[in-house]
C-alpha positions in Angstrom: -29.9 45.2 -45.7 -33.9 45.8 -46.1 -35.5 47.2 -43.3 -38.8 45.5 -42.8 -40.2 45.7 -39.5 -43.3 43.5 -40.9 -41.4 40.9 -42.3 -43.9 41.5 -45.6 -41.3 42.7 -48.3 -38.6 40.2 -47.3 -41.5 37.5 -46.9 -42.7 38.2 -50.1 -39.8 38.3 -52.2 -38.6 35.1 -50.7 -42.5 33.5 -51.2 -41.4 34.5 -54.9 -37.7 33.0 -55.3 -39.6 29.3 -53.6 -41.7 29.7 -56.3 -39.6 30.6 -59.1 -37.0 27.6 -57.5 -39.9 24.8 -57.3 -41.4 26.5 -60.9 -37.6 25.5 -62.3 -37.0 21.9 -60.6 -38.6 18.5 -61.0 -40.0 17.1 -57.8 -40.7 14.1 -58.8 -40.0 11.0 -61.2 -42.3 8.5 -62.3 -41.6 5.5 -62.7 -43.6 2.5 -64.1 -42.5 -1.1 -64.3 -42.7 -3.0 -67.9 -41.3 -5.9 -65.8 -42.1 -6.8 -62.2 -38.3 -8.1 -61.3 -37.2 -4.3 -62.2 -35.2 -2.6 -59.6 -35.7 1.2 -59.2 -33.1 3.8 -60.0 -31.1 4.4 -56.5 -29.4 7.1 -55.4 -26.8 5.2 -53.4 -25.6 8.5 -51.1 -26.7 11.7 -50.3 -24.4 14.0 -52.5 -24.9 11.3 -55.3 -25.5 13.1 -58.0 -27.1 10.2 -60.7 -29.6 7.4 -60.2 -27.8 3.7 -60.5 -29.1 1.6 -63.2 -29.8 -2.4 -62.5 -29.9 -5.0 -65.4 -33.2 -6.7 -65.2 -33.1 -9.4 -67.2 -33.8 -13.3 -67.2 -30.6 -14.6 -68.2 -27.2 -13.5 -67.8 -25.9 -11.4 -71.3 -21.9 -12.0 -72.0 -20.5 -9.1 -73.8 -17.3 -10.7 -75.6 -14.5 -8.0 -76.2 -15.5 -5.4 -78.8 -19.2 -6.0 -78.8 -21.7 -4.3 -77.8 -25.3 -5.7 -76.2 -28.4 -3.7 -75.1 -29.2 -4.8 -71.5 -32.8 -3.7 -70.0 -33.0 -2.1 -66.7 -37.6 -3.1 -66.5 -38.5 0.6 -65.9 -39.8 3.2 -68.0 -39.9 7.5 -66.8 -41.8 10.1 -67.8 -40.4 13.1 -67.3 -41.5 16.5 -67.1 -41.2 18.6 -70.5 -38.2 20.4 -70.5 -35.9 17.9 -68.6 -33.8 15.0 -70.3 -32.8 12.6 -68.5 -28.8 10.7 -69.4 -27.1 7.7 -69.4 -23.7 7.8 -67.9 -20.8 4.7 -67.6 -20.3 3.9 -63.8 -16.9 4.6 -63.0 -16.1 1.6 -61.8 -17.4 -0.6 -64.3 -15.8 1.5 -67.3 -12.1 1.7 -65.7 -12.0 -1.7 -63.7 -13.6 -3.8 -66.3 -13.9 -1.8 -69.5 -17.6 -1.9 -69.7 -19.1 1.6 -70.9 -22.0 2.8 -72.6 -21.9 2.4 -76.7 -22.9 5.5 -77.3 -21.4 7.3 -74.8 -23.5 9.3 -73.0 -27.8 8.2 -73.5 -30.4 11.0 -74.0 -33.8 9.4 -72.6 -35.9 12.5 -73.9 -39.0 13.9 -72.2 -41.4 12.4 -74.6 -40.0 8.9 -74.1 -42.2 6.3 -72.4 -40.7 2.7 -73.5 -38.6 0.7 -71.6 -35.4 2.9 -70.5 -32.0 0.1 -72.4 -28.7 0.7 -72.0 -26.2 -0.3 -74.5 -23.0 -1.7 -73.0 -19.9 -2.3 -74.6 -17.1 -4.1 -73.9 -13.5 -2.0 -74.1 -11.6 -4.4 -72.2 -10.1 -8.4 -73.8 -11.8 -10.0 -71.6 -15.5 -11.2 -71.9 -18.4 -9.7 -69.3 -21.0 -11.2 -68.0 -24.3 -9.3 -66.7 -26.1 -10.7 -64.3 -30.0 -9.8 -63.2 -30.1 -6.5 -60.8 -26.2 -5.9 -62.0 -25.8 -1.9 -61.5 -24.8 -1.2 -65.2 -24.8 2.7 -65.4 -26.1 6.1 -63.8 -28.9 8.4 -64.9 -28.6 11.7 -64.4 -32.1 14.3 -65.1 -31.0 17.6 -66.1 -33.1 20.7 -67.3 -32.4 21.4 -70.5 -32.7 24.6 -72.4 -34.3 24.3 -76.6 -33.4 28.0 -77.5 -35.2 29.2 -80.8 -32.4 28.4 -83.6 -31.3 32.2 -85.3 -29.6 31.9 -88.6 -26.9 34.5 -89.2 -24.2 35.9 -90.9 -21.9 36.9 -88.1 -21.1 35.7 -85.1 -20.1 37.7 -82.5 -16.3 38.0 -82.0 -14.2 36.6 -78.9 -10.5 36.3 -77.5 -10.7 32.9 -78.4 -12.8 32.8 -81.9 -12.8 29.4 -84.3 -9.2 28.1 -82.1 -10.1 24.8 -80.9 -9.0 21.2 -80.5 -5.8 22.4 -77.8 -5.8 25.7 -79.2 -6.2 27.1 -75.5 -3.1 25.2 -74.5 -2.2 21.8 -72.5 
């Protein structure tokens, strides 16, 4: 424990820590409606890590078994450099209805400014109807690192080595 009767040293450390955290976090997400009826992404509970994305469509979309359809959200986003948005399935749609993102996880890069579109695939045996306002996916925003690629002759050794696909047991 640091003894600082004036509080200056401890206060300075706290302020610097707060600045570092603030500079590494994206505090605001700019959103633009590209269609007037678009619903903004919504965090449903305080503990939700993602924002629900709702369909913004002028007419129902029927996704037949084994079929993929693109569903618009009606909004675009502006991510800060160094961040990406990831589009994941809503667990209820995937488990109960077999409706999942066509590419498993959608990646929205920080320089993309178009409408957020979600490719939905029907893995069930029944047609699925998407209606305007239906929650179709969830969007999670993460900081992403892009280190410089360095080509090398050898990689450092590990206990696991090149073992994969179940090499660590069940």
